[in-house]
C-alpha positions in Angstrom: 9.9 -43.2 -131.5 7.5 -41.8 -134.2 10.5 -40.9 -136.0 11.7 -44.4 -136.2 8.5 -45.8 -137.2 7.9 -43.5 -140.1 11.5 -44.4 -141.3 10.6 -48.0 -141.7 7.4 -47.0 -143.0 9.2 -45.1 -145.8 11.7 -47.4 -146.4 9.8 -50.8 -145.9 11.0 -51.7 -149.5 14.6 -51.9 -148.1 13.8 -53.8 -145.0 11.3 -56.6 -146.3 10.8 -57.8 -149.4 10.3 -60.9 -151.1 13.8 -61.7 -151.0 13.8 -61.7 -147.2 11.6 -64.7 -147.3 14.4 -66.1 -149.2 16.7 -65.4 -146.6 14.6 -67.0 -144.0 14.3 -70.1 -145.9 17.8 -70.3 -146.5 18.3 -69.9 -142.4 15.7 -72.7 -141.5 17.5 -74.8 -144.0 20.7 -74.4 -142.7 19.9 -74.6 -139.2 17.6 -77.6 -140.3 20.7 -79.6 -141.8 22.6 -78.8 -138.5 20.0 -80.6 -136.1 19.4 -83.7 -138.5 22.9 -84.1 -139.6 26.3 -83.9 -137.9 28.4 -80.9 -138.3 31.9 -80.6 -137.9 31.8 -77.0 -136.8 30.0 -75.9 -133.5 27.1 -73.5 -133.8 27.7 -70.2 -131.8 24.8 -68.8 -131.4 26.0 -65.2 -131.3 27.8 -65.6 -134.4 25.6 -67.1 -136.2 22.7 -64.7 -135.6 24.9 -61.9 -136.5 25.9 -63.7 -140.0 22.1 -64.2 -140.6 21.4 -60.8 -140.0 23.9 -59.7 -142.5 22.7 -62.1 -145.0 19.2 -61.0 -144.3 20.2 -57.2 -145.4 22.4 -58.6 -148.2 19.5 -60.5 -149.8 16.8 -58.0 -149.0 18.5 -54.9 -150.6 19.5 -56.9 -153.7 16.1 -58.1 -153.9 14.8 -54.3 -153.6 17.3 -53.3 -156.2 16.4 -56.0 -158.8 12.7 -55.3 -158.8 13.7 -52.1 -160.2 15.0 -53.4 -163.1 13.2 -53.9 -166.3 10.2 -56.3 -165.8 11.5 -59.7 -167.8 15.1 -58.6 -166.8 14.0 -58.9 -163.3 12.0 -62.1 -164.2 15.0 -63.8 -165.6 17.3 -63.0 -162.8 14.4 -64.1 -160.4 14.4 -67.4 -162.5 18.7 -67.6 -162.1 18.6 -67.0 -158.7 15.6 -69.7 -157.9 17.6 -72.2 -159.9 20.8 -71.9 -158.2 19.4 -71.4 -154.7 17.8 -75.2 -154.8 20.6 -76.8 -156.7 22.7 -75.1 -153.6 19.9 -76.1 -150.9 19.8 -80.1 -152.8 23.7 -80.3 -153.2 24.3 -78.9 -149.8 22.4 -81.8 -148.1 24.6 -84.4 -150.1 27.7 -82.6 -149.4 26.9 -82.3 -145.8 25.9 -86.1 -145.5 29.3 -86.8 -146.8 31.6 -83.9 -145.5 29.9 -82.4 -142.4 29.8 -79.0 -144.1 28.6 -77.4 -146.9 30.9 -76.8 -150.2 34.4 -75.8 -149.2 37.6 -74.7 -150.5 39.0 -78.0 -150.4 36.0 -79.4 -151.9 36.2 -77.2 -154.7 39.7 -77.4 -155.6 39.6 -81.1 -155.5 36.5 -81.1 -158.2 38.8 -78.3 -160.2 41.4 -80.6 -160.0 39.4 -83.7 -160.8 36.5 -82.5 -162.8 35.6 -86.0 -163.6 33.6 -86.1 -159.8 31.8 -83.2 -161.3 30.5 -84.2 -164.4 29.8 -87.6 -163.3 27.7 -86.3 -160.5 26.1 -83.8 -162.7 25.1 -86.8 -165.7 23.7 -88.9 -162.9 21.6 -86.1 -161.6 20.5 -85.1 -164.8 19.4 -88.4 -165.5 17.6 -89.1 -162.7 14.1 -87.6 -163.8 12.1 -87.9 -160.9 14.7 -85.7 -159.1 14.9 -83.4 -162.2 11.1 -82.9 -162.2 11.4 -82.4 -158.5 13.8 -79.9 -158.3 12.2 -77.8 -161.3 9.4 -77.7 -159.4 10.6 -76.3 -156.3 12.6 -74.1 -158.7 9.4 -72.8 -159.9 7.9 -72.6 -156.8 10.8 -70.2 -155.3 10.6 -68.3 -158.5 6.9 -67.2 -158.1 8.0 -66.2 -154.1 10.9 -64.3 -155.9 8.9 -62.4 -158.4 7.1 -59.3 -157.6 5.4 -56.3 -159.5 8.1 -53.6 -160.7 8.5 -51.0 -157.9 8.6 -47.4 -159.0 11.8 -45.6 -158.5 12.3 -44.2 -155.1 15.6 -42.4 -154.9 15.6 -42.6 -151.1 15.1 -46.2 -150.8 17.7 -46.9 -153.8 20.2 -44.6 -152.0 19.4 -46.7 -148.8 19.4 -50.2 -150.8 22.9 -49.1 -152.2 23.9 -48.5 -148.9 22.6 -51.6 -147.0 24.3 -53.8 -149.8 27.6 -52.3 -149.4 27.5 -52.5 -145.4 26.4 -56.3 -145.9 29.4 -57.0 -148.2 31.9 -55.4 -145.9 30.1 -57.1 -143.1 30.6 -60.7 -145.2 34.2 -59.8 -146.1 34.9 -59.3 -142.2 33.3 -62.6 -141.1 35.2 -64.5 -143.4 37.1 -65.6 -140.3 34.3 -67.8 -139.1 34.7 -69.9 -142.2 36.2 -73.4 -140.6 35.4 -72.3 -137.3 31.7 -72.2 -136.8 28.4 -73.1 -138.5 27.0 -71.0 -141.1 24.3 -70.5 -143.4 25.0 -72.3 -146.6 24.7 -69.5 -148.8 27.5 -67.9 -147.1 29.6 -70.9 -146.6 29.3 -71.5 -150.4 30.0 -68.1 -151.0 33.3 -68.3 -149.1 34.6 -71.4 -150.8 34.7 -69.3 -154.0 35.8 -66.3 -152.4 38.9 -67.9 -150.5 39.7 -70.1 -153.0 43.0 -69.2 -154.7 43.2 -72.2 -156.9 46.8 -72.9 -155.7 47.7 -76.5 -156.7 50.8 -77.4 -155.1 50.4 -80.9 -154.9 52.9 -82.9 -156.3 51.7 -85.6 -159.1 51.8 -89.5 -158.7 54.4 -90.7 -160.6 56.1 -94.3 -160.9 60.1 -94.2 -161.2 61.5 -97.6 -160.3 65.2 -98.7 -160.7 65.1 -102.7 -160.3 68.6 -102.9 -160.5 68.6 -101.1 -156.9 66.9 -103.7 -155.5 67.8 -107.2 -153.8 65.3 -109.5 -154.9 65.2 -113.1 -153.6 65.8 -116.0 -155.9 63.1 -118.3 -156.5 64.0 -121.7 -157.5 60.6 -123.1 -157.9 59.0 -123.5 -161.1 55.5 -121.7 -162.2 53.4 -124.6 -161.4 54.9 -124.5 -157.9 54.2 -121.0 -157.4 50.4 -119.6 -155.7 48.2 -117.3 -157.5 47.4 -114.3 -155.5 43.6 -112.6 -155.4 43.6 -109.4 -153.8 40.4 -107.7 -153.5 40.2 -104.3 -152.0 36.7 -103.4 -150.6 35.6 -99.4 -150.9 34.8 -97.9 -147.7 34.0 -100.8 -145.5 34.1 -101.3 -142.0 33.7 -104.3 -139.9 31.1 -103.3 -138.1 28.2 -104.6 -140.7 29.8 -107.8 -141.4 28.1 -110.7 -140.2 31.2 -113.1 -140.1 32.7 -110.1 -137.9 29.7 -111.6 -135.7 27.0 -108.7 -136.9 23.6 -109.9 -137.6 22.8 -109.0 -141.0 22.0 -110.9 -144.6 24.1 -108.3 -146.5 27.1 -110.7 -147.2 25.5 -114.2 -147.5 28.3 -115.7 -150.1 31.3 -114.5 -147.7 29.5 -115.6 -144.6 28.9 -118.9 -146.0 32.3 -119.5 -147.6 34.4 -118.5 -144.7 32.2 -120.7 -142.4 32.9 -123.4 -145.2 36.6 -123.0 -145.6 37.2 -121.9 -141.8 40.3 -124.1 -141.4 42.1 -122.2 -144.1 40.6 -119.0 -143.5 42.2 -116.0 -141.1 39.9 -113.0 -140.0 42.1 -110.4 -138.3 40.7 -109.2 -135.6 41.9 -105.7 -135.0 42.9 -104.6 -138.8 43.2 -100.8 -139.3 43.9 -98.6 -142.3 46.9 -95.8 -142.2 44.5 -93.2 -143.8 40.8 -92.0 -144.1 41.5 -91.2 -147.9 41.8 -93.6 -150.6 44.2 -91.7 -152.6 46.6 -91.8 -149.5 45.6 -95.6 -148.2 45.9 -97.1 -152.0 49.2 -96.0 -152.7 50.7 -97.1 -149.5 49.1 -100.5 -150.1 50.6 -100.5 -153.7 54.3 -100.0 -152.3 54.3 -100.6 -148.4 55.2 -96.9 -147.7 53.5 -94.9 -145.2 51.8 -91.8 -146.0 54.4 -89.9 -143.9 57.3 -90.9 -145.8 58.8 -89.0 -148.8 57.5 -88.1 -152.0 60.9 -89.4 -153.6 60.4 -92.8 -151.8 56.6 -93.3 -152.6 57.1 -92.8 -156.5 60.4 -94.8 -156.4 59.0 -98.2 -154.7 57.7 -100.8 -156.8 54.1 -102.0 -156.8 53.0 -105.2 -155.3 52.6 -106.7 -158.9 55.8 -105.2 -159.8 57.1 -107.8 -157.6 55.1 -110.5 -159.2 56.1 -109.9 -162.9 59.6 -110.0 -161.6 59.0 -113.7 -160.4 57.1 -114.8 -163.3 53.8 -114.0 -162.6 50.8 -112.6 -165.1 49.7 -109.4 -163.9 46.0 -108.2 -163.5 44.1 -105.3 -162.3 40.4 -104.3 -162.6 38.5 -101.7 -160.5 35.0 -100.2 -161.3 36.2 -97.0 -159.8 37.4 -94.1 -162.4 40.9 -93.7 -163.1 40.6 -90.3 -164.5 41.2 -88.4 -161.2 45.0 -88.1 -159.3 46.4 -89.3 -162.9 46.1 -93.1 -161.5 45.9 -94.4 -164.8 49.5 -93.2 -165.4 50.5 -93.7 -161.9 49.3 -97.5 -162.1 49.9 -98.3 -165.7 53.7 -99.4 -166.2 55.7 -101.7 -168.0 55.1 -104.3 -165.2 51.3 -104.7 -165.8 49.8 -107.2 -168.1 46.1 -106.2 -168.0 44.6 -103.0 -166.5 40.7 -102.9 -166.9 38.7 -99.8 -165.3 35.4 -98.0 -166.6 37.1 -95.4 -169.3 38.9 -97.9 -170.8 35.8 -100.6 -171.0 33.2 -97.9 -171.6 30.9 -98.3 -168.6 29.0 -95.7 -167.4 29.4 -94.6 -163.8 26.1 -95.1 -161.9 27.6 -94.5 -158.3 29.8 -91.9 -157.2 32.3 -92.4 -159.6 31.9 -96.2 -159.9 30.6 -98.4 -162.4 28.7 -101.7 -161.7 31.1 -104.0 -160.1 29.0 -107.0 -161.4 28.8 -105.6 -165.0 32.5 -105.0 -164.6 33.5 -108.6 -163.5 31.0 -110.3 -166.2 33.1 -108.1 -169.0 36.5 -109.2 -168.0 35.7 -112.6 -167.1 37.0 -114.3 -170.5 40.3 -112.4 -169.7 40.4 -113.6 -166.4 39.4 -117.2 -167.5 42.4 -117.4 -170.0 45.3 -115.4 -168.4 48.1 -118.2 -167.5 49.3 -119.1 -164.2 50.6 -118.1 -161.8 48.8 -114.5 -161.7 48.3 -111.8 -159.7 44.9 -110.2 -159.7 43.8 -107.4 -157.8 40.2 -105.8 -157.8 39.2 -102.8 -156.2 35.1 -102.5 -156.0 33.1 -99.4 -155.6 29.2 -100.5 -154.7 29.8 -99.1 -150.9 31.1 -95.9 -151.4 28.5 -93.3 -150.7 26.0 -92.3 -151.2 25.9 -96.2 -152.0 25.0 -98.7 -155.0 21.2 -99.8 -154.4 20.7 -101.4 -157.9 22.3 -103.1 -160.6 21.4 -104.2 -164.1 22.9 -107.6 -163.2 20.6 -108.2 -160.0 17.1 -108.0 -159.5 16.6 -109.8 -156.2 18.4 -108.4 -153.1 16.7 -111.4 -150.9 14.8 -108.7 -148.7 17.4 -106.4 -148.1 15.5 -102.8 -148.3 18.1 -100.3 -147.0 20.4 -98.5 -149.3 23.9 -99.8 -147.4 22.7 -103.1 -147.0 22.2 -103.7 -150.9 25.2 -101.9 -151.8 27.1 -104.6 -149.5 25.2 -107.3 -151.1 26.5 -106.0 -154.4 29.6 -106.2 -153.0 29.2 -109.8 -151.8 28.0 -111.2 -155.3 30.9 -109.6 -156.9 33.2 -111.7 -154.5 31.2 -114.8 -155.3 32.0 -114.1 -159.4 35.5 -113.7 -158.7 35.8 -116.8 -156.5 33.5 -118.6 -159.1 35.8 -117.7 -162.1 39.0 -118.9 -160.0 36.9 -122.5 -159.7 36.4 -122.4 -163.5 40.0 -122.0 -163.9 40.6 -125.1 -162.0 43.5 -123.7 -160.1 40.9 -122.6 -156.7 43.4 -124.9 -154.5 46.4 -123.2 -155.6 45.1 -119.6 -154.9 45.7 -117.1 -152.0 42.4 -114.6 -151.3 43.4 -111.7 -149.6 40.6 -109.1 -148.6 40.5 -105.6 -147.1 39.1 -102.4 -147.4 41.2 -99.0 -148.3 39.4 -97.5 -145.1 36.7 -97.5 -142.7 33.2 -96.1 -143.3 32.0 -93.6 -141.0 29.9 -95.1 -138.1 30.1 -92.8 -135.0 30.4 -89.7 -137.1 32.7 -87.8 -135.1 34.6 -86.0 -137.8 34.6 -86.3 -141.4 36.1 -89.4 -143.0 39.0 -87.6 -144.7 40.2 -86.0 -141.5 39.4 -88.0 -139.1 42.0 -90.2 -137.1 39.8 -91.9 -134.6 39.4 -96.1 -135.3 35.6 -95.6 -136.1 37.3 -94.4 -139.6 40.4 -96.4 -139.7 39.0 -100.0 -138.4 38.6 -102.2 -141.6 37.8 -105.9 -142.4 41.1 -108.1 -143.5 40.7 -111.7 -144.2 43.1 -114.1 -145.9 42.7 -117.8 -147.5 45.3 -119.8 -147.9 45.7 -122.9 -149.6 45.5 -126.2 -147.7 48.6 -127.4 -149.7 50.8 -124.1 -148.3 49.4 -124.3 -145.0 51.0 -128.0 -144.8 54.2 -127.2 -146.2 54.4 -123.8 -144.1 53.4 -124.7 -140.4 55.8 -121.6 -138.9 54.3 -119.0 -141.2 50.3 -120.4 -140.6 50.7 -120.2 -137.0 52.4 -116.6 -136.9 49.3 -115.6 -139.5 47.0 -117.1 -136.8 48.8 -115.4 -134.0 48.8 -111.9 -135.3 45.5 -112.0 -136.7 44.1 -112.8 -133.2 46.2 -110.3 -131.5 47.7 -107.5 -132.9 46.8 -104.6 -134.9 47.8 -105.2 -138.5 47.4 -102.3 -141.1 47.0 -102.4 -144.8 51.1 -101.4 -144.7 51.5 -105.2 -143.6 49.3 -106.8 -146.4 52.7 -105.9 -149.1 55.3 -107.7 -147.3 52.9 -110.6 -146.8 52.0 -110.2 -150.3 56.0 -110.0 -151.2 56.7 -113.5 -148.9 53.9 -115.1 -150.9 55.0 -114.3 -154.3 58.8 -115.3 -153.4 58.1 -117.9 -150.8 60.7 -115.9 -148.7 60.5 -113.3 -146.2 61.5 -109.7 -147.2 64.7 -108.9 -146.1 66.2 -105.2 -146.1 63.6 -103.8 -147.8 63.9 -100.3 -148.0 60.5 -99.3 -149.0 58.3 -101.7 -146.6 57.2 -99.9 -143.9 55.0 -102.8 -142.6 56.2 -106.4 -141.5 54.9 -109.6 -143.0 52.1 -111.4 -141.4 54.2 -114.6 -141.6 56.5 -113.8 -139.1 56.7 -112.3 -135.6 55.7 -108.6 -135.3 56.6 -106.1 -132.6 53.6 -105.5 -130.7 54.6 -102.2 -129.4 55.5 -100.9 -133.1 54.2 -97.2 -133.9 51.5 -96.8 -136.5 51.2 -93.7 -138.1 47.8 -92.5 -139.7 47.7 -89.3 -141.9 45.6 -88.1 -144.8 47.8 -85.0 -146.1 51.0 -85.2 -147.4 53.0 -83.9 -150.6 50.3 -85.9 -152.9 47.4 -84.8 -150.8 46.2 -81.7 -149.2 42.5 -81.0 -147.6 41.0 -78.2 -145.6 40.9 -79.9 -142.2 43.7 -82.6 -141.1 45.3 -84.1 -138.3 47.4 -87.4 -137.8 47.0 -90.3 -135.5 49.9 -92.1 -133.5 49.3 -95.7 -132.5 51.6 -97.4 -130.3 50.3 -100.7 -128.4 47.1 -99.9 -126.3 47.3 -96.3 -126.7 46.5 -93.6 -129.6 47.6 -90.2 -129.4 45.6 -88.3 -132.1 46.1 -84.7 -133.4 43.0 -82.5 -135.0 43.3 -79.3 -136.1 40.1 -77.5 -134.5 40.2 -79.7 -131.3 43.9 -80.2 -130.7 45.6 -83.6 -128.9 43.7 -86.6 -127.4 45.1 -89.6 -125.6 43.2 -92.6 -125.5 43.8 -96.2 -124.3 42.0 -98.5 -126.7 42.3 -101.9 -124.8 39.8 -100.2 -121.8 38.1 -97.8 -124.4 38.1 -99.3 -127.7 35.5 -96.6 -129.0 37.7 -93.4 -127.9 35.4 -91.9 -125.8 37.4 -91.2 -122.4 40.3 -88.7 -123.5 43.5 -89.1 -121.2 45.3 -86.3 -122.8 45.2 -84.2 -119.0 46.5 -86.7 -117.4 49.4 -87.7 -119.7 52.7 -88.0 -118.0 55.2 -85.5 -119.2 57.4 -88.6 -120.3 54.7 -90.3 -122.5 54.2 -86.7 -124.2 57.3 -85.9 -124.9 57.8 -89.1 -126.4 54.7 -88.6 -128.9 55.9 -84.9 -129.4 59.1 -86.3 -130.8 57.0 -88.7 -133.1 55.3 -85.9 -134.8 58.1 -83.4 -134.6 60.4 -85.3 -136.3 58.4 -86.2 -139.4 58.6 -83.3 -142.4 54.1 -83.9 -142.8 53.0 -84.3 -139.3 54.9 -81.4 -137.9 53.6 -79.1 -141.1 50.0 -80.3 -139.7 50.8 -79.2 -136.3 52.5 -75.9 -137.1 49.5 -75.1 -139.4 46.9 -75.2 -136.5 48.8 -75.0 -133.3 47.2 -71.7 -132.5 43.4 -72.7 -133.2 43.3 -75.1 -129.7 44.0 -74.8 -126.4 46.2 -77.7 -125.3 
């Protein structure tokens, strides 16, 4: 025992110094994040303690060696590590709140492919003076913790420190299998993101190659004055749960609530609407084209957009979005020969103030004159951004939030005011009575937080609002279609894939017949209540480091998640999907659901990549 005590006494600098304190702070921070926020990975106590000990050895031995350097060089490294640590911890919370994990390979790869996200968040942060001052103060405090008097050279301690450093690095590399399997400290999780990232971008780029000669488009004999304008508004990250007109008590959307109530005889609220993906860059191309995310890449890129059909039938086509179009080459994907007007923040030179979105109220004011002057009939698509995390809670165009204090409520109020502006513009044009208004979201917001949105196929992520306001004149001349619309909205599960053929029918005043691109069904006709609905977020154009799929049929949802396996729920009896029935599924039913994903290229690939990571 005496020899052991002497050993630690001699080499105390190699086992405890100020960098040991840094390790303890990082570990405590990581545990606090785990306790206060929802993690997508379990905390395996033995694994976490082992990895934490390895990181303790790494930082302690590294700290000893840094203190052997010349004073000012050591101070520079101390300050650099202090700043890097504060940035790591500050961004760690932000990333964890959104993705339920620290910096990952998938997120790093996404930032490399779409640098607009990095630079937007960087600019928003450095222009936040109070936050920058706070982070700088923390960095100075940490620097003063780390800096130490220069140590006298001790050959035995130096040798031991190098040995311990090498030992810890080997331990870090050996422990890499715990990445994406269990909760680990923020510093090591972020290190693995860089260490395991091979920058392999095998994604196919969005393209748009359409040959209208191969399409059998209807012959519409109406003149332009008889056609109906279409206003399509897609909300960003919005579930039904907070919306007052769906029965929830709040004052976040006063205009929409009052408008729907006033026009209740012409408004339809879909009771069970859902998106086919929790990812914008999978759900929106599906909405634009009617092609499901599980269908082939060639089918997606050769499908006409909604506004293409409109343009072919004499409509003026206009798109405006407050979201940046500098990622996923969206502006090249969307901007084709059949689009008359296309407005987005970069084109209008508007600042990005929330996530990668500009202020919606500013953007609508900017395009107001154009929207007032375009000829009828017109197809106008607007995409909001205020309700995307971290949620926009201010606007240069709005000073009074009517007593709303929470951030998400303010974002909803901003969105509501945006819709009010758009509706007012149609009234100023004088063709409000000749206009369809269609509202839905790209996907839901994360409510129950069982999984991160991009890899979740529970209804808490996929459920969305969907509302359609029809012109009184159309309702009178289309009684059968109006009846079908009401029945489908009341009784059936409707997806964003159904909006595409529905708008097609508005454009041509005829049901789509044998349209090879439409996976969904028009809401103006009978819909099979037992049809299969596929939810998927990874395919040829989109990868993510956690994945799965959802198969919804009638009252049943069959779900696969990469680290938990298969789940089965009866959503008629268990709408929150809490009671998993997978262990009592009949062989016949299991074989049926298995056949669906096994016969699809993308879903089968997801299963094959992860079939050894779960038990059932």
